[in-house]
Each structure stands twice: as structure tokens, then as C-alpha cells.
Residue, then its C-alpha position, 0 to 999 in steps of 0.5 A: m161139306t159133302i155127305i160122306s164128309r158129314y157122315v164121317v164126322k157123325e161117326l167121330l162124335f160118339p167115340f170122341a165122347l166115349s174117351v171123355a167120359a172113359l177119361a173123366f171116369l178115370l179123374v172121379t175114380q182117382q180122386a175119389l178117395r181123396l174127395v171123400d176124406l175130405l168130405v167125412n173125415r176133414g169136414v170139408d162141406s160138399g160144395t166148397l168141394v164142387r167148387i174146387f173140383a170145378a176149378l180143376l176142370p179146365a186143366f183136365f180138358v187141356v190134358t185129355l182132349p188131345i187124347a180123346a181126338l185121338m182115340g176118337t178118330i181112332g175109333a170111328f176109322n176103325r170101325l169103318s174100315a172093319d165093316r168094309e165101308i171104307l173098302a167100298l169107297r175106294a171101290t167107288g174111286y173115292p180118294t182116302r185122302r179125301l178122308v182126312w178132312p172130316a177129321a182135320v175139321f173135327s180136329a182144328v175145332l178141338c184145337a181152337a177149343v183147347y187154346a180158348i181154355a188154355l188161354v183163358g180158362e186155365p189163369w182163371s182156374g188157378r186163380s180161383f183153386r189158389g183162393l179156393t184152396g187158400d181160404l180153406l187152409k185158413q179155416q182148417v189148417t189140418l188139410a194140409v197134415t199128413e198123418g204119420a209124415f213130416n209136413e212142412g206146410l208152416a215154413g220155416m217148422t215141421l210139423y209130425v202128427e200121430r192122427v187128426p181125429a177132427p178139423n183142426q185137432l192133432e194126436g201125438v205131435l211132434i214140432v221142430d221149430e227152426r224159425v229162429k236160427g241157431s234156437e231151435w226147439l223140438i217140442l212133443a204133445d199129447h194132443g193139440a188143436f190150431l186156433n183161428d180167430g179169420g184174422s190175424a190171430f192164428s196160433l197151436r194150443l197143445h195140451r200135456g207135453s214138453l219143450h226140448h232146447a239144446s243151447g249150443g254157443p260156449d256149453p254145447d252140452r247144456y240141454q233145457v227140458a221143460a214141461f206143459q199142461s197147455y202151451e200156445l204156439k204162436l204162428d204166422p199167417s202169412r207164412l201158411q204153404s198151400g203148396s200151391p204156386d204164388e200168382s206173383s211168381e208168374e211172368s207172362l212170355s212176353a215178360l220172359r223174353e224182355r227179360a231174356r233180352a236183358e240178361q243176354r244184353d247185361a251178360g252177354s248170356v240168359s240164365p238157365k232159370t230164365t231159360r227154363a222159364l221160357f221152354t215152359a212157357y212156350k211148351d205151355v203155347a206149343f202143347p194144344l196144337a196136338t190135339f190136331w195132329l193127334g185127331v188127324l193121326g187116329v186116320p191112318l192108325g184107324l184105318s190101318t188097324g180096321q182087319t185087327g180089331r179094336m183093342s189092336g187100334f187102342a193099343f196104337g193110341v196107347l202107344a203114340i200118346g206114350a210116344y208124344y210125351l217120350l218127345m215132351v222129355v227129349a225136347d226138355a233135355a234138348a232146352r237143358g243141353g243148349l237148344p233154344p227154347l223155341a225150337a225145343a217146344a216146337l219139337p214134339n209137334a215138329v216130329l208128329a206133324a211129319s210123321v203124320a204126313i208120311l202116314v197119310w200120303r202112305l196111306d193115300r197111296a195104298g188107296a189109289s193102287r187099291a182103287 
């Protein structure tokens, strides 16, 4: 690597690190209120919160590293252009296209890192997050309860709670029990508590309330009401929904391909559900490649905005990221409209690569004409 290439790579490191730090700060501030609520009001210990936060980091880096690659190259080449260093290189006959290589190498390394995180880190973090949240919910069911809202975390039941004063404690309870079809119950109580011994015994003990039941059947006008001082509602812990996808429902790309071939062979077409799942799987594989193309895209954007200030470079970077995510929406619509899943998933990167090639070619021509 030449001296100039090493110099460009060094210039890339600071704005890239700054971008990662800024995005991490946004993540922390976005989740700060929720974390404080879990720590102070819900009684979750700090060690568990740290493990949950660590389990979320791989997914965070898969999304933020492509953005940081773009912002890093824009920031570096914006400064080089603003300080007339690019002009000095062009005056010596240094080709503009050679400035792309250090950024391309830097972006390729980041792209490999994102693929490693996506293929290894994300599956691990998914399993870890599901395990942590599942264990936590078994200990403190009220973590899945939102005050002043209808909660459906217990399958077959709808729970409304006015206030959660302490872990597993409820005040102002309304329950619609629809676990037995045709025999729905409305339960009202002043307060209650979840009881869990860590095993199969799991129940909700309610105090000072009433049971309401419309019998239906041949006597639809019959309505039963029973008051109670204490009532224990037996629950099934296996039906507790943590809100995270079940690992057993996730299929590998090879399994989805095999399923699609079987459907094509047996029914003559692939079902919309399988097509959707294939597109999602292909999109997950294709997305890390955007790290490379966004990193290279920052070179012409940074050079072209060098004379107009850093804010303009940042604005163009935001527009580029927005345009890429808009392409992903278009690809999703195209997949729903009949475009093969592989082609639809590759569409955003193909458009991005073509745009980068055109911008770099035009920039190189402009540099050559000025030299």
C-alpha cells in the first residue's frame, strides 16, 4: 500500500469511529428510559440488563456499520477536498480513481466483518436474547405487562392492568379469559399477584373481585356473577408469550429452497408464504454487501461536497441511506408482485452498485480534465 493510500485509510478511521459512537449513543438514549424503568421500577438486576444489551449488539452492528462506512468515507474525503489536498494531488497528476482504492479496501474489510457478525453473531445473539427474556419473564411476568393497555402476552387471555406497583404485583385488574371456546369469562379484581415456583406451578392470585359469565346456549339472557375475596387463576407457563420469535419457526435458506422446490413439483407453484420467507432469507444475506457499496459511494459524495461544507456531506449521506432503504421497500413490493425472490433481494445492491460506478466514473473524468 502506498503512502497516500495509508494516509487516506488513517483519515477514514476517525470519522468512521465517530459515526459508530454517535449511532451507539442514539441506541443507548433510545433505550435509556426503558432500561431505567426495568432497573428501578421492575426490579431487574443490572447484570441481566447488561447481558440483554450485549445480546442486542450484533443486530445493532449489522445495521449501523454500513451507515458508519458511508459517513466515514464522506467525512474523510469531504475534509481532504475542503483542505485542498485533493486539488494538490490532482495537480501532481495523481489519478482520482486511485483514491477510491483505499476506501474500497477499507469498506471490503468492514463488509467481511458485517457478514461474520450476521452469520455467526446474530444467530448466537438471537438464542441468547430468547433465553434471557424467557427466563426473565418466567421470574417476573409483569415485565410483559404494559400499564393502561390491553396485554395479550398470555395466550387465550387478555389482561388489562391500571398499575404495576412492584414486580409481579398488579392493581386494577381486568381479564378476559377465552381459553375455552364458547365459555368466555370476564374477571375483575382490585389487585393480584403472579405466583411462580420456577417449575410447572404458575398462577395468578386475585383479591376482592368478581367473575362474570354469559351462559349463552338456549338461555342467552342468563348472566352469572360471583364475588370473591381471593381467587387463584391457574395458568400454563408454556403459553407465556415473550414477544420474540420461536427458534423452531426459523428455517435455513437451504431448507426454504427445498420447500420451494417441493411445492413447485407438487402444486406447480410456490406458495406466497414460502416466497415471502425466501425473499427475507435472501435479503438478510444480501444486506451486508451494502457495506461495501455505501463505503465506496462516500468517496464521490465527499469529494463533490468538499467545498460546500461538512453539513452538506452529512445531508447527502442521509439522503443516500434513505434512498437505499427506499430501494429495499421497492424490492419488497417487487417480490410480492411476482419478481423472483433472489432477483428482488439483489435489486437494492444492484442499483447501488450501478450508481457508485457511474459517480466514480464521472468523478474520475472530472479529475482528469482538471489535471
